C-alpha positions in Angstrom: 30.4 -127.2 49.2 32.7 -125.0 47.1 30.8 -121.8 48.1 31.2 -122.7 51.8 35.0 -123.2 51.5 35.3 -120.0 49.6 33.3 -118.1 52.2 35.4 -119.6 55.1 38.6 -118.6 53.3 37.2 -115.1 52.8 36.3 -114.8 56.5 39.7 -116.1 57.6 41.6 -113.6 55.3 39.5 -110.8 56.7 40.1 -111.9 60.2 43.8 -112.2 59.7 43.9 -108.8 58.1 42.1 -107.2 61.1 44.3 -109.0 63.6 47.4 -107.8 61.7 46.2 -104.2 61.6 45.3 -104.3 65.3 48.7 -105.7 66.3 50.5 -103.1 64.2 48.5 -100.3 65.9 49.3 -101.7 69.3 53.0 -102.0 68.5 53.2 -98.5 67.1 52.0 -96.8 70.3 54.6 -96.1 72.9 54.0 -96.9 76.5 53.9 -93.7 78.5 54.0 -93.6 82.3 55.2 -91.5 85.2 58.9 -91.6 86.1 61.0 -90.0 88.8 64.4 -88.5 88.3 66.3 -89.0 91.6 69.3 -86.7 92.0 72.0 -86.5 94.6 73.3 -82.9 94.8 75.8 -81.9 97.5 74.8 -84.9 99.7 71.1 -84.2 99.4 68.6 -86.3 97.5 66.2 -84.5 95.3 63.3 -86.2 93.3 61.9 -84.6 90.2 58.7 -86.1 88.8 58.4 -86.7 85.1 54.8 -87.3 84.1 53.3 -89.2 81.2 56.5 -89.8 79.3 58.0 -92.6 77.2 61.2 -94.1 78.7 63.4 -92.4 76.1 61.8 -89.0 76.8 62.1 -89.5 80.5 65.8 -90.5 80.2 66.4 -87.3 78.1 64.6 -85.2 80.7 66.6 -86.8 83.6 69.9 -86.1 81.8 68.8 -82.5 81.3 68.0 -82.2 85.0 71.4 -83.7 85.9 73.1 -81.1 83.6 71.3 -78.3 85.4 72.3 -79.6 88.8 75.9 -80.0 87.7 76.1 -76.2 87.4 75.6 -76.0 91.2 77.7 -79.1 92.0 80.1 -80.9 89.7 79.5 -84.2 91.5 75.7 -84.1 91.0 74.3 -87.4 89.7 70.8 -88.4 88.6 69.1 -91.7 87.9 65.8 -92.5 86.4 63.4 -94.5 88.6 
């Protein structure tokens, strides 16, 4: 009986360790997808695709695009979609 309990405890500890490592690996990966930076420049709407990026990287890219368009038109605005 004691051997069976010890074996079950061993299996449960290994299973919990594997589940913990798997959940940590899943949480450590960032979700990357495609975004669109939609800008209004001089009354025209321009869409710039941002492929395979995390949300933070896409926001940074869209801000950079907005800065570039503001050179042509001070009222240029961009939003991430």
